[in-house]
N, CA, C and O atoms as a GROMACS GRO file, in nm:
protein
  656
    1UNK      N    1   6.479  10.534   9.133
    1UNK     CA    2   6.410  10.482   9.268
    1UNK      C    3   6.529  10.505   9.387
    1UNK      O    4   6.645  10.481   9.351
    2UNK      N    5   6.514  10.537   9.489
    2UNK     CA    6   6.630  10.569   9.586
    2UNK      C    7   6.623  10.462   9.685
    2UNK      O    8   6.502  10.440   9.698
    3UNK      N    9   6.689  10.384   9.762
    3UNK     CA   10   6.677  10.299   9.857
    3UNK      C   11   6.719  10.380   9.989
    3UNK      O   12   6.814  10.456  10.004
    4UNK      N   13   6.622  10.340  10.077
    4UNK     CA   14   6.670  10.381  10.248
    4UNK      C   15   6.703  10.257  10.314
    4UNK      O   16   6.657  10.146  10.288
    5UNK      N   17   6.791  10.288  10.405
    5UNK     CA   18   6.838  10.192  10.494
    5UNK      C   19   6.820  10.222  10.657
    5UNK      O   20   6.735  10.303  10.692
    6UNK      N   21   6.888  10.166  10.736
    6UNK     CA   22   6.864  10.239  10.872
    6UNK      C   23   6.881  10.364  10.924
    6UNK      O   24   6.834  10.417  11.025
    7UNK      N   25   6.973  10.412  10.817
    7UNK     CA   26   6.998  10.561  10.838
    7UNK      C   27   6.902  10.654  10.752
    7UNK      O   28   6.943  10.762  10.708
    8UNK      N   29   6.779  10.610  10.729
    8UNK     CA   30   6.665  10.654  10.651
    8UNK      C   31   6.676  10.818  10.691
    8UNK      O   32   6.671  10.843  10.811
    9UNK      N   33   6.691  10.934  10.594
    9UNK     CA   34   6.671  11.058  10.625
    9UNK      C   35   6.624  11.128  10.518
    9UNK      O   36   6.707  11.167  10.436
   10UNK      N   37   6.470  11.158  10.496
   10UNK     CA   38   6.414  11.208  10.387
   10UNK      C   39   6.473  11.356  10.384
   10UNK      O   40   6.512  11.410  10.281
   11UNK      N   41   6.473  11.403  10.489
   11UNK     CA   42   6.511  11.576  10.464
   11UNK      C   43   6.646  11.603  10.392
   11UNK      O   44   6.750  11.558  10.441
   12UNK      N   45   6.647  11.668  10.292
   12UNK     CA   46   6.781  11.718  10.257
   12UNK      C   47   6.856  11.826  10.346
   12UNK      O   48   6.976  11.854  10.336
   13UNK      N   49   6.763  11.884  10.435
   13UNK     CA   50   6.842  11.974  10.515
   13UNK      C   51   6.911  11.889  10.647
   13UNK      O   52   6.994  11.941  10.722
   14UNK      N   53   6.862  11.747  10.661
   14UNK     CA   54   6.979  11.686  10.771
   14UNK      C   55   6.888  11.675  10.899
   14UNK      O   56   6.952  11.676  11.005
   15UNK      N   57   6.737  11.665  10.912
   15UNK     CA   58   6.661  11.658  11.022
   15UNK      C   59   6.657  11.511  11.039
   15UNK      O   60   6.709  11.439  10.954
   16UNK      N   61   6.587  11.453  11.162
   16UNK     CA   62   6.534  11.334  11.177
   16UNK      C   63   6.430  11.302  11.087
   16UNK      O   64   6.343  11.386  11.063
   17UNK      N   65   6.430  11.178  11.030
   17UNK     CA   66   6.352  11.095  10.927
   17UNK      C   67   6.208  11.075  11.004
   17UNK      O   68   6.193  11.083  11.126
   18UNK      N   69   6.140  11.057  10.940
   18UNK     CA   70   5.978  11.015  10.991
   18UNK      C   71   6.003  10.874  11.020
   18UNK      O   72   5.980  10.844  11.137
   19UNK      N   73   6.043  10.783  10.947
   19UNK     CA   74   6.043  10.654  10.987
   19UNK      C   75   6.224  10.627  11.057
   19UNK      O   76   6.326  10.622  10.988
   20UNK      N   77   6.216  10.618  11.172
   20UNK     CA   78   6.355  10.555  11.229
   20UNK      C   79   6.323  10.398  11.261
   20UNK      O   80   6.230  10.332  11.217
   21UNK      N   81   6.438  10.354  11.361
   21UNK     CA   82   6.414  10.236  11.410
   21UNK      C   83   6.453  10.118  11.296
   21UNK      O   84   6.412  10.004  11.316
   22UNK      N   85   6.521  10.142  11.191
   22UNK     CA   86   6.542  10.048  11.082
   22UNK      C   87   6.445  10.006  11.023
   22UNK      O   88   6.445   9.885  10.999
   23UNK      N   89   6.362  10.065  10.992
   23UNK     CA   90   6.220  10.070  10.877
   23UNK      C   91   6.281  10.096  10.745
   23UNK      O   92   6.293  10.213  10.708
   24UNK      N   93   6.323   9.997  10.669
   24UNK     CA   94   6.368  10.002  10.510
   24UNK      C   95   6.243  10.045  10.434
   24UNK      O   96   6.133   9.997  10.462
   25UNK      N   97   6.262  10.140  10.335
   25UNK     CA   98   6.181  10.150  10.212
   25UNK      C   99   6.278  10.232  10.103
   25UNK      O  100   6.394  10.270  10.117
   26UNK      N  101   6.189  10.244   9.991
   26UNK     CA  102   6.231  10.309   9.871
   26UNK      C  103   6.181  10.418   9.845
   26UNK      O  104   6.072  10.424   9.903
   27UNK      N  105   6.207  10.544   9.767
   27UNK     CA  106   6.163  10.643   9.711
   27UNK      C  107   6.106  10.642   9.565
   27UNK      O  108   6.176  10.601   9.473
   28UNK      N  109   6.012  10.674   9.550
   28UNK     CA  110   5.958  10.654   9.381
   28UNK      C  111   5.907  10.775   9.342
   28UNK      O  112   5.861  10.845   9.432
   29UNK      N  113   5.904  10.829   9.196
   29UNK     CA  114   5.857  10.939   9.175
   29UNK      C  115   5.815  10.902   9.049
   29UNK      O  116   5.854  10.802   8.988
   30UNK      N  117   5.702  11.014   8.996
   30UNK     CA  118   5.622  11.012   8.852
   30UNK      C  119   5.582  10.896   8.817
   30UNK      O  120   5.474  10.852   8.858
   31UNK      N  121   5.670  10.819   8.729
   31UNK     CA  122   5.570  10.700   8.664
   31UNK      C  123   5.714  10.566   8.688
   31UNK      O  124   5.768  10.520   8.587
   32UNK      N  125   5.744  10.533   8.784
   32UNK     CA  126   5.834  10.402   8.787
   32UNK      C  127   5.822  10.308   8.747
   32UNK      O  128   5.921  10.236   8.731
   33UNK      N  129   5.663  10.256   8.702
   33UNK     CA  130   5.706  10.127   8.611
   33UNK      C  131   5.549  10.128   8.557
   33UNK      O  132   5.467  10.197   8.618
   34UNK      N  133   5.516  10.062   8.463
   34UNK     CA  134   5.362  10.043   8.356
   34UNK      C  135   5.279   9.997   8.488
   34UNK      O  136   5.331   9.919   8.568
   35UNK      N  137   5.148  10.049   8.508
   35UNK     CA  138   5.066   9.946   8.605
   35UNK      C  139   5.036   9.823   8.583
   35UNK      O  140   4.995   9.747   8.671
   36UNK      N  141   5.052   9.792   8.463
   36UNK     CA  142   5.043   9.629   8.461
   36UNK      C  143   5.164   9.567   8.497
   36UNK      O  144   5.159   9.444   8.494
   37UNK      N  145   5.277   9.621   8.532
   37UNK     CA  146   5.388   9.535   8.603
   37UNK      C  147   5.414   9.588   8.738
   37UNK      O  148   5.524   9.574   8.792
   38UNK      N  149   5.304   9.654   8.800
   38UNK     CA  150   5.323   9.719   8.920
   38UNK      C  151   5.354   9.648   9.042
   38UNK      O  152   5.442   9.680   9.121
   39UNK      N  153   5.247   9.513   9.057
   39UNK     CA  154   5.241   9.432   9.153
   39UNK      C  155   5.371   9.360   9.144
   39UNK      O  156   5.452   9.358   9.237
   40UNK      N  157   5.387   9.305   9.040
   40UNK     CA  158   5.572   9.226   9.044
   40UNK      C  159   5.678   9.338   9.065
   40UNK      O  160   5.772   9.292   9.130
   41UNK      N  161   5.693   9.446   9.038
   41UNK     CA  162   5.794   9.543   9.089
   41UNK      C  163   5.799   9.568   9.249
   41UNK      O  164   5.894   9.567   9.327
   42UNK      N  165   5.637   9.595   9.269
   42UNK     CA  166   5.660   9.601   9.418
   42UNK      C  167   5.676   9.466   9.496
   42UNK      O  168   5.741   9.482   9.599
   43UNK      N  169   5.642   9.363   9.479
   43UNK     CA  170   5.660   9.260   9.507
   43UNK      C  171   5.813   9.212   9.567
   43UNK      O  172   5.838   9.164   9.677
   44UNK      N  173   5.927   9.252   9.428
   44UNK     CA  174   6.018   9.254   9.441
   44UNK      C  175   6.090   9.349   9.567
   44UNK      O  176   6.176   9.314   9.647
   45UNK      N  177   6.030   9.464   9.554
   45UNK     CA  178   6.067   9.586   9.643
   45UNK      C  179   6.077   9.508   9.781
   45UNK      O  180   6.181   9.485   9.842
   46UNK      N  181   5.917   9.465   9.826
   46UNK     CA  182   5.894   9.419   9.931
   46UNK      C  183   5.977   9.301   9.965
   46UNK      O  184   5.976   9.268  10.083
   47UNK      N  185   6.065   9.215   9.864
   47UNK     CA  186   6.120   9.099   9.896
   47UNK      C  187   6.234   9.110   9.978
   47UNK      O  188   6.280   9.049  10.075
   48UNK      N  189   6.278   9.249   9.879
   48UNK     CA  190   6.443   9.290   9.931
   48UNK      C  191   6.409   9.350  10.038
   48UNK      O  192   6.508   9.413  10.077
   49UNK      N  193   6.300   9.368  10.124
   49UNK     CA  194   6.317   9.388  10.276
   49UNK      C  195   6.265   9.557  10.308
   49UNK      O  196   6.278   9.619  10.414
   50UNK      N  197   6.211   9.601  10.194
   50UNK     CA  198   6.139   9.739  10.220
   50UNK      C  199   6.009   9.713  10.296
   50UNK      O  200   5.946   9.608  10.285
   51UNK      N  201   5.972   9.819  10.375
   51UNK     CA  202   5.831   9.801  10.416
   51UNK      C  203   5.738   9.902  10.372
   51UNK      O  204   5.615   9.895  10.374
   52UNK      N  205   5.827  10.014  10.325
   52UNK     CA  206   5.725  10.128  10.299
   52UNK      C  207   5.782  10.198  10.170
   52UNK      O  208   5.903  10.187  10.153
   53UNK      N  209   5.708  10.272  10.074
   53UNK     CA  210   5.740  10.351   9.966
   53UNK      C  211   5.690  10.488  10.000
   53UNK      O  212   5.575  10.528  10.018
   54UNK      N  213   5.827  10.560  10.005
   54UNK     CA  214   5.787  10.727   9.978
   54UNK      C  215   5.764  10.775   9.867
   54UNK      O  216   5.868  10.803   9.807
   55UNK      N  217   5.636  10.806   9.791
   55UNK     CA  218   5.596  10.851   9.688
   55UNK      C  219   5.610  11.006   9.660
   55UNK      O  220   5.527  11.084   9.707
   56UNK      N  221   5.721  11.050   9.578
   56UNK     CA  222   5.733  11.176   9.545
   56UNK      C  223   5.624  11.233   9.470
   56UNK      O  224   5.620  11.205   9.350
   57UNK      N  225   5.537  11.305   9.517
   57UNK     CA  226   5.385  11.361   9.420
   57UNK      C  227   5.363  11.490   9.446
   57UNK      O  228   5.287  11.521   9.538
   58UNK      N  229   5.437  11.600   9.355
   58UNK     CA  230   5.452  11.740   9.379
   58UNK      C  231   5.319  11.795   9.282
   58UNK      O  232   5.294  11.774   9.163
   59UNK      N  233   5.246  11.878   9.390
   59UNK     CA  234   5.120  11.912   9.348
   59UNK      C  235   5.081  11.976   9.223
   59UNK      O  236   4.966  11.992   9.182
   60UNK      N  237   5.208  12.018   9.160
   60UNK     CA  238   5.212  12.070   9.005
   60UNK      C  239   5.217  11.943   8.890
   60UNK      O  240   5.219  11.966   8.769
   61UNK      N  241   5.217  11.826   8.939
   61UNK     CA  242   5.196  11.733   8.876
   61UNK      C  243   5.035  11.681   8.866
   61UNK      O  244   4.986  11.604   8.784
   62UNK      N  245   4.958  11.762   8.997
   62UNK     CA  246   4.805  11.685   8.976
   62UNK      C  247   4.716  11.808   8.898
   62UNK      O  248   4.612  11.788   8.835
   63UNK      N  249   4.779  11.930   8.917
   63UNK     CA  250   4.715  12.070   8.888
   63UNK      C  251   4.726  12.092   8.757
   63UNK      O  252   4.831  12.071   8.695
   64UNK      N  253   4.599  12.143   8.694
   64UNK     CA  254   4.626  12.138   8.551
   64UNK      C  255   4.678  12.309   8.537
   64UNK      O  256   4.714  12.364   8.641
   65UNK      N  257   4.680  12.359   8.456
   65UNK     CA  258   4.663  12.531   8.393
   65UNK      C  259   4.575  12.594   8.444
   65UNK      O  260   4.613  12.709   8.465
   66UNK      N  261   4.433  12.568   8.487
   66UNK     CA  262   4.348  12.659   8.553
   66UNK      C  263   4.329  12.567   8.694
   66UNK      O  264   4.369  12.451   8.707
   67UNK      N  265   4.255  12.648   8.799
   67UNK     CA  266   4.208  12.619   8.916
   67UNK      C  267   4.106  12.539   8.901
   67UNK      O  268   4.033  12.576   8.809
   68UNK      N  269   4.060  12.412   8.970
   68UNK     CA  270   3.980  12.295   8.961
   68UNK      C  271   3.999  12.209   8.868
   68UNK      O  272   3.920  12.115   8.870
   69UNK      N  273   4.101  12.208   8.762
   69UNK     CA  274   4.149  12.119   8.660
   69UNK      C  275   4.241  12.030   8.720
   69UNK      O  276   4.328  12.088   8.785
   70UNK      N  277   4.248  11.887   8.717
   70UNK     CA  278   4.310  11.789   8.782
   70UNK      C  279   4.344  11.689   8.668
   70UNK      O  280   4.262  11.664   8.580
   71UNK      N  281   4.470  11.634   8.674
   71UNK     CA  282   4.520  11.556   8.610
   71UNK      C  283   4.479  11.422   8.651
   71UNK      O  284   4.544  11.353   8.729
   72UNK      N  285   4.339  11.378   8.579
   72UNK     CA  286   4.275  11.245   8.634
   72UNK      C  287   4.349  11.130   8.578
   72UNK      O  288   4.333  11.025   8.640
   73UNK      N  289   4.423  11.128   8.481
   73UNK     CA  290   4.484  11.028   8.440
   73UNK      C  291   4.604  10.984   8.500
   73UNK      O  292   4.633  10.865   8.494
   74UNK      N  293   4.680  11.066   8.560
   74UNK     CA  294   4.776  11.050   8.651
   74UNK      C  295   4.750  10.983   8.800
   74UNK      O  296   4.824  10.911   8.866
   75UNK      N  297   4.606  11.040   8.829
   75UNK     CA  298   4.556  11.009   8.960
   75UNK      C  299   4.522  10.829   8.927
   75UNK      O  300   4.539  10.733   9.002
   76UNK      N  301   4.480  10.833   8.815
   76UNK     CA  302   4.426  10.678   8.806
   76UNK      C  303   4.555  10.589   8.772
   76UNK      O  304   4.542  10.467   8.762
   77UNK      N  305   4.656  10.639   8.757
   77UNK     CA  306   4.794  10.572   8.761
   77UNK      C  307   4.800  10.520   8.895
   77UNK      O  308   4.798  10.403   8.935
   78UNK      N  309   4.809  10.634   8.958
   78UNK     CA  310   4.836  10.626   9.099
   78UNK      C  311   4.774  10.527   9.193
   78UNK      O  312   4.837  10.456   9.271
   79UNK      N  313   4.616  10.528   9.174
   79UNK     CA  314   4.553  10.443   9.238
   79UNK      C  315   4.568  10.320   9.207
   79UNK      O  316   4.525  10.240   9.290
   80UNK      N  317   4.631  10.264   9.082
   80UNK     CA  318   4.661  10.149   9.031
   80UNK      C  319   4.782  10.107   9.128
   80UNK      O  320   4.775  10.001   9.191
   81UNK      N  321   4.900  10.198   9.140
   81UNK     CA  322   5.002  10.143   9.195
   81UNK      C  323   4.968  10.127   9.332
   81UNK      O  324   4.996  10.021   9.388
   82UNK      N  325   4.906  10.228   9.398
   82UNK     CA  326   4.924  10.218   9.528
   82UNK      C  327   4.803  10.111   9.564
   82UNK      O  328   4.807  10.082   9.683
   83UNK      N  329   4.714  10.056   9.503
   83UNK     CA  330   4.656   9.919   9.512
   83UNK      C  331   4.743   9.810   9.513
   83UNK      O  332   4.753   9.719   9.596
   84UNK      N  333   4.819   9.836   9.386
   84UNK     CA  334   4.930   9.707   9.405
   84UNK      C  335   5.044   9.733   9.532
   84UNK      O  336   5.108   9.634   9.567
   85UNK      N  337   5.062   9.822   9.580
   85UNK     CA  338   5.168   9.827   9.692
   85UNK      C  339   5.070   9.758   9.777
   85UNK      O  340   5.124   9.654   9.815
   86UNK      N  341   4.939   9.768   9.830
   86UNK     CA  342   4.894   9.715   9.925
   86UNK      C  343   4.896   9.552   9.917
   86UNK      O  344   4.909   9.477  10.013
   87UNK      N  345   4.878   9.513   9.773
   87UNK     CA  346   4.882   9.388   9.749
   87UNK      C  347   5.030   9.304   9.782
   87UNK      O  348   5.051   9.183   9.780
   88UNK      N  349   5.126   9.425   9.813
   88UNK     CA  350   5.264   9.362   9.798
   88UNK      C  351   5.314   9.385   9.955
   88UNK      O  352   5.429   9.357   9.991
   89UNK      N  353   5.206   9.445  10.049
   89UNK     CA  354   5.227   9.442  10.180
   89UNK      C  355   5.335   9.550  10.202
   89UNK      O  356   5.428   9.532  10.280
   90UNK      N  357   5.320   9.648  10.140
   90UNK     CA  358   5.393   9.792  10.131
   90UNK      C  359   5.302   9.894  10.185
   90UNK      O  360   5.182   9.890  10.157
   91UNK      N  361   5.359  10.002  10.274
   91UNK     CA  362   5.292  10.105  10.324
   91UNK      C  363   5.337  10.204  10.214
   91UNK      O  364   5.436  10.182  10.144
   92UNK      N  365   5.258  10.317  10.202
   92UNK     CA  366   5.286  10.422  10.104
   92UNK      C  367   5.268  10.581  10.198
   92UNK      O  368   5.162  10.621  10.245
   93UNK      N  369   5.378  10.637  10.204
   93UNK     CA  370   5.363  10.792  10.232
   93UNK      C  371   5.389  10.869  10.126
   93UNK      O  372   5.501  10.868  10.074
   94UNK      N  373   5.273  10.956  10.074
   94UNK     CA  374   5.261  11.042   9.998
   94UNK      C  375   5.352  11.194  10.027
   94UNK      O  376   5.323  11.276  10.115
   95UNK      N  377   5.447  11.204   9.947
   95UNK     CA  378   5.517  11.321   9.999
   95UNK      C  379   5.477  11.417   9.891
   95UNK      O  380   5.515  11.397   9.776
   96UNK      N  381   5.388  11.540   9.926
   96UNK     CA  382   5.327  11.604   9.832
   96UNK      C  383   5.437  11.742   9.799
   96UNK      O  384   5.395  11.830   9.724
   97UNK      N  385   5.569  11.755   9.856
   97UNK     CA  386   5.633  11.860   9.877
   97UNK      C  387   5.719  11.861   9.730
   97UNK      O  388   5.756  11.964   9.675
   98UNK      N  389   5.740  11.728   9.678
   98UNK     CA  390   5.778  11.734   9.540
   98UNK      C  391   5.951  11.761   9.549
   98UNK      O  392   6.008  11.748   9.657
   99UNK      N  393   6.003  11.787   9.462
   99UNK     CA  394   6.155  11.855   9.421
   99UNK      C  395   6.143  12.006   9.438
   99UNK      O  396   6.059  12.058   9.364
  100UNK      N  397   6.216  12.097   9.529
  100UNK     CA  398   6.192  12.244   9.503
  100UNK      C  399   6.267  12.289   9.382
  100UNK      O  400   6.370  12.242   9.335
  101UNK      N  401   6.191  12.395   9.339
  101UNK     CA  402   6.093  12.482   9.350
  101UNK      C  403   5.964  12.435   9.360
  101UNK      O  404   5.883  12.485   9.438
  102UNK      N  405   5.938  12.335   9.280
  102UNK     CA  406   5.800  12.336   9.238
  102UNK      C  407   5.711  12.261   9.353
  102UNK      O  408   5.590  12.271   9.333
  103UNK      N  409   5.746  12.191   9.465
  103UNK     CA  410   5.697  12.119   9.584
  103UNK      C  411   5.648  12.216   9.671
  103UNK      O  412   5.562  12.177   9.750
  104UNK      N  413   5.684  12.344   9.677
  104UNK     CA  414   5.640  12.458   9.770
  104UNK      C  415   5.558  12.577   9.729
  104UNK      O  416   5.612  12.666   9.664
  105UNK      N  417   5.420  12.588   9.764
  105UNK     CA  418   5.368  12.697   9.732
  105UNK      C  419   5.454  12.851   9.752
  105UNK      O  420   5.530  12.873   9.845
  106UNK      N  421   5.424  12.941   9.651
  106UNK     CA  422   5.508  13.060   9.726
  106UNK      C  423   5.426  13.188   9.714
  106UNK      O  424   5.470  13.302   9.712
  107UNK      N  425   5.261  13.138   9.702
  107UNK     CA  426   5.199  13.281   9.708
  107UNK      C  427   5.050  13.228   9.808
  107UNK      O  428   5.039  13.115   9.854
  108UNK      N  429   4.967  13.316   9.823
  108UNK     CA  430   4.847  13.270   9.893
  108UNK      C  431   4.772  13.209   9.782
  108UNK      O  432   4.710  13.108   9.818
  109UNK      N  433   4.762  13.235   9.683
  109UNK     CA  434   4.661  13.182   9.551
  109UNK      C  435   4.744  13.038   9.552
  109UNK      O  436   4.668  12.943   9.570
  110UNK      N  437   4.880  13.003   9.538
  110UNK     CA  438   4.918  12.883   9.508
  110UNK      C  439   4.901  12.816   9.596
  110UNK      O  440   4.866  12.702   9.567
  111UNK      N  441   4.912  12.846   9.724
  111UNK     CA  442   4.859  12.726   9.890
  111UNK      C  443   4.714  12.723   9.852
  111UNK      O  444   4.675  12.615   9.895
  112UNK      N  445   4.622  12.778   9.799
  112UNK     CA  446   4.481  12.777   9.794
  112UNK      C  447   4.478  12.656   9.691
  112UNK      O  448   4.409  12.557   9.717
  113UNK      N  449   4.560  12.664   9.565
  113UNK     CA  450   4.560  12.553   9.470
  113UNK      C  451   4.615  12.431   9.509
  113UNK      O  452   4.581  12.321   9.466
  114UNK      N  453   4.705  12.456   9.593
  114UNK     CA  454   4.784  12.314   9.642
  114UNK      C  455   4.700  12.249   9.710
  114UNK      O  456   4.665  12.139   9.668
  115UNK      N  457   4.639  12.306   9.848
  115UNK     CA  458   4.534  12.234   9.934
  115UNK      C  459   4.423  12.183   9.851
  115UNK      O  460   4.368  12.081   9.890
  116UNK      N  461   4.387  12.234   9.754
  116UNK     CA  462   4.254  12.200   9.673
  116UNK      C  463   4.299  12.076   9.586
  116UNK      O  464   4.220  11.982   9.572
  117UNK      N  465   4.415  12.074   9.531
  117UNK     CA  466   4.480  11.964   9.452
  117UNK      C  467   4.488  11.838   9.543
  117UNK      O  468   4.434  11.728   9.524
  118UNK      N  469   4.568  11.880   9.650
  118UNK     CA  470   4.576  11.762   9.736
  118UNK      C  471   4.453  11.661   9.823
  118UNK      O  472   4.451  11.544   9.862
  119UNK      N  473   4.349  11.785   9.826
  119UNK     CA  474   4.237  11.701   9.879
  119UNK      C  475   4.183  11.647   9.769
  119UNK      O  476   4.133  11.539   9.798
  120UNK      N  477   4.167  11.686   9.616
  120UNK     CA  478   4.110  11.609   9.501
  120UNK      C  479   4.170  11.460   9.486
  120UNK      O  480   4.110  11.357   9.452
  121UNK      N  481   4.325  11.481   9.527
  121UNK     CA  482   4.400  11.349   9.506
  121UNK      C  483   4.383  11.258   9.616
  121UNK      O  484   4.401  11.138   9.599
  122UNK      N  485   4.345  11.315   9.750
  122UNK     CA  486   4.315  11.232   9.826
  122UNK      C  487   4.179  11.176   9.827
  122UNK      O  488   4.167  11.057   9.855
  123UNK      N  489   4.097  11.233   9.804
  123UNK     CA  490   3.963  11.170   9.758
  123UNK      C  491   3.954  11.060   9.643
  123UNK      O  492   3.873  10.967   9.640
  124UNK      N  493   4.044  11.086   9.557
  124UNK     CA  494   4.050  10.993   9.458
  124UNK      C  495   4.138  10.861   9.526
  124UNK      O  496   4.100  10.746   9.503
  125UNK      N  497   4.256  10.889   9.608
  125UNK     CA  498   4.303  10.759   9.628
  125UNK      C  499   4.298  10.723   9.779
  125UNK      O  500   4.381  10.657   9.841
  126UNK      N  501   4.163  10.790   9.833
  126UNK     CA  502   4.152  10.728  10.001
  126UNK      C  503   4.086  10.574  10.007
  126UNK      O  504   4.073  10.502  10.106
  127UNK      N  505   4.054  10.553   9.889
  127UNK     CA  506   4.030  10.386   9.932
  127UNK      C  507   4.153  10.267   9.912
  127UNK      O  508   4.140  10.146   9.930
  128UNK      N  509   4.261  10.333   9.874
  128UNK     CA  510   4.396  10.284   9.889
  128UNK      C  511   4.439  10.260  10.027
  128UNK      O  512   4.494  10.348  10.093
  129UNK      N  513   4.417  10.146  10.070
  129UNK     CA  514   4.492  10.117  10.221
  129UNK      C  515   4.634  10.134  10.230
  129UNK      O  516   4.692  10.172  10.332
  130UNK      N  517   4.685  10.107  10.131
  130UNK     CA  518   4.842  10.125  10.168
  130UNK      C  519   4.903  10.250  10.199
  130UNK      O  520   5.012  10.259  10.256
  131UNK      N  521   4.823  10.356  10.157
  131UNK     CA  522   4.856  10.515  10.182
  131UNK      C  523   4.818  10.524  10.356
  131UNK      O  524   4.711  10.511  10.416
  132UNK      N  525   4.956  10.552  10.401
  132UNK     CA  526   4.944  10.555  10.529
  132UNK      C  527   4.952  10.688  10.611
  132UNK      O  528   4.925  10.696  10.731
  133UNK      N  529   5.001  10.813  10.514
  133UNK     CA  530   5.001  10.927  10.540
  133UNK      C  531   5.018  11.027  10.423
  133UNK      O  532   5.005  10.983  10.309
  134UNK      N  533   5.042  11.138  10.440
  134UNK     CA  534   5.076  11.278  10.358
  134UNK      C  535   5.198  11.336  10.435
  134UNK      O  536   5.214  11.338  10.557
  135UNK      N  537   5.274  11.380  10.344
  135UNK     CA  538   5.382  11.468  10.394
  135UNK      C  539   5.357  11.635  10.342
  135UNK      O  540   5.325  11.634  10.223
  136UNK      N  541   5.361  11.740  10.386
  136UNK     CA  542   5.367  11.841  10.317
  136UNK      C  543   5.460  11.951  10.395
  136UNK      O  544   5.499  11.943  10.511
  137UNK      N  545   5.485  12.054  10.303
  137UNK     CA  546   5.592  12.153  10.312
  137UNK      C  547   5.540  12.224  10.468
  137UNK      O  548   5.425  12.263  10.488
  138UNK      N  549   5.629  12.230  10.550
  138UNK     CA  550   5.608  12.323  10.673
  138UNK      C  551   5.604  12.451  10.668
  138UNK      O  552   5.557  12.522  10.756
  139UNK      N  553   5.654  12.490  10.561
  139UNK     CA  554   5.703  12.644  10.561
  139UNK      C  555   5.608  12.737  10.489
  139UNK      O  556   5.608  12.855  10.523
  140UNK      N  557   5.510  12.687  10.372
  140UNK     CA  558   5.482  12.802  10.288
  140UNK      C  559   5.406  12.933  10.371
  140UNK      O  560   5.414  13.045  10.322
  141UNK      N  561   5.347  12.916  10.472
  141UNK     CA  562   5.225  13.001  10.539
  141UNK      C  563   5.249  13.012  10.654
  141UNK      O  564   5.355  12.959  10.688
  142UNK      N  565   5.179  13.072  10.750
  142UNK     CA  566   5.165  13.044  10.887
  142UNK      C  567   5.076  12.946  10.924
  142UNK      O  568   5.084  12.877  11.026
  143UNK      N  569   4.983  12.942  10.829
  143UNK     CA  570   4.859  12.834  10.892
  143UNK      C  571   4.878  12.749  10.824
  143UNK      O  572   4.849  12.651  10.893
  144UNK      N  573   4.921  12.701  10.692
  144UNK     CA  574   4.928  12.631  10.616
  144UNK      C  575   4.920  12.495  10.658
  144UNK      O  576   4.818  12.440  10.616
  145UNK      N  577   5.006  12.411  10.740
  145UNK     CA  578   4.994  12.273  10.805
  145UNK      C  579   4.845  12.273  10.849
  145UNK      O  580   4.779  12.181  10.799
  146UNK      N  581   4.784  12.350  10.926
  146UNK     CA  582   4.648  12.350  10.995
  146UNK      C  583   4.553  12.318  10.894
  146UNK      O  584   4.480  12.222  10.917
  147UNK      N  585   4.537  12.381  10.782
  147UNK     CA  586   4.458  12.416  10.690
  147UNK      C  587   4.475  12.322  10.581
  147UNK      O  588   4.371  12.297  10.520
  148UNK      N  589   4.574  12.268  10.544
  148UNK     CA  590   4.600  12.164  10.491
  148UNK      C  591   4.542  12.032  10.570
  148UNK      O  592   4.483  11.949  10.501
  149UNK      N  593   4.552  12.011  10.688
  149UNK     CA  594   4.517  11.905  10.773
  149UNK      C  595   4.359  11.902  10.771
  149UNK      O  596   4.296  11.798  10.755
  150UNK      N  597   4.301  12.029  10.790
  150UNK     CA  598   4.156  12.057  10.782
  150UNK      C  599   4.061  11.990  10.674
  150UNK      O  600   3.957  11.925  10.678
  151UNK      N  601   4.144  12.035  10.579
  151UNK     CA  602   4.115  11.998  10.435
  151UNK      C  603   4.073  11.849  10.422
  151UNK      O  604   3.965  11.795  10.401
  152UNK      N  605   4.194  11.806  10.443
  152UNK     CA  606   4.214  11.659  10.407
  152UNK      C  607   4.138  11.554  10.494
  152UNK      O  608   4.103  11.440  10.465
  153UNK      N  609   4.118  11.648  10.646
  153UNK     CA  610   4.045  11.535  10.729
  153UNK      C  611   3.893  11.583  10.708
  153UNK      O  612   3.815  11.545  10.796
  154UNK      N  613   3.846  11.650  10.618
  154UNK     CA  614   3.711  11.622  10.582
  154UNK      C  615   3.674  11.526  10.518
  154UNK      O  616   3.556  11.491  10.510
  155UNK      N  617   3.782  11.461  10.458
  155UNK     CA  618   3.754  11.332  10.362
  155UNK      C  619   3.788  11.229  10.491
  155UNK      O  620   3.699  11.148  10.518
  156UNK      N  621   3.897  11.226  10.564
  156UNK     CA  622   3.921  11.120  10.654
  156UNK      C  623   3.974  11.193  10.761
  156UNK      O  624   4.074  11.264  10.747
  157UNK      N  625   3.904  11.179  10.886
  157UNK     CA  626   3.942  11.220  11.010
  157UNK      C  627   4.080  11.194  11.076
  157UNK      O  628   4.164  11.261  11.136
  158UNK      N  629   4.061  11.054  11.032
  158UNK     CA  630   4.207  10.974  11.087
  158UNK      C  631   4.326  10.978  10.998
  158UNK      O  632   4.411  10.896  11.030
  159UNK      N  633   4.356  11.053  10.894
  159UNK     CA  634   4.459  11.062  10.827
  159UNK      C  635   4.579  11.140  10.894
  159UNK      O  636   4.573  11.247  10.954
  160UNK      N  637   4.686  11.064  10.870
  160UNK     CA  638   4.820  11.120  10.939
  160UNK      C  639   4.865  11.189  10.836
  160UNK      O  640   4.855  11.153  10.719
  161UNK      N  641   4.931  11.324  10.888
  161UNK     CA  642   4.965  11.457  10.802
  161UNK      C  643   5.130  11.472  10.870
  161UNK      O  644   5.138  11.478  10.993
  162UNK      N  645   5.227  11.476  10.808
  162UNK     CA  646   5.351  11.516  10.889
  162UNK      C  647   5.393  11.629  10.794
  162UNK      O  648   5.393  11.620  10.672
  163UNK      N  649   5.430  11.742  10.871
  163UNK     CA  650   5.496  11.865  10.804
  163UNK      C  651   5.622  11.857  10.821
  163UNK      O  652   5.670  11.842  10.933
  164UNK      N  653   5.707  11.866  10.695
  164UNK     CA  654   5.865  11.843  10.707
  164UNK      C  655   5.900  11.991  10.658
  164UNK      O  656   6.018  12.027  10.649
   0.00000   0.00000   0.00000
């Protein structure tokens, strides 16, 4: 877990962060705590002054070995965590870039799998009110951000998408 303060800057290349103006948050990834302890852990994070979680969710954690196969057990885990975040009054920004090089699709086929995996994940997580938006890589292909937004907005036309 990484803490962010008034200097919050999620971009490794040094650009302006999505959340400025003193909003504090933490970055989580993987399985930071068991689901049965999530609400308690997240309430402690909130009580410590954080207002949001930036959850690192690389598409490779969702996609199975073949197209159309997804890690449903991990999605069920995330749903529990994100519902607990809502109970703790925390917002969640899902960062689908992950850690390079895994987080960035390299070929048109990987782009399609990335888009399909994240759309599937969003469908499973769409009722988690804590999810405030999704971050996607800005650079994999010429129309990638537009295609991602279109796929996700098929599920929720009001979804906020950030390309970094």
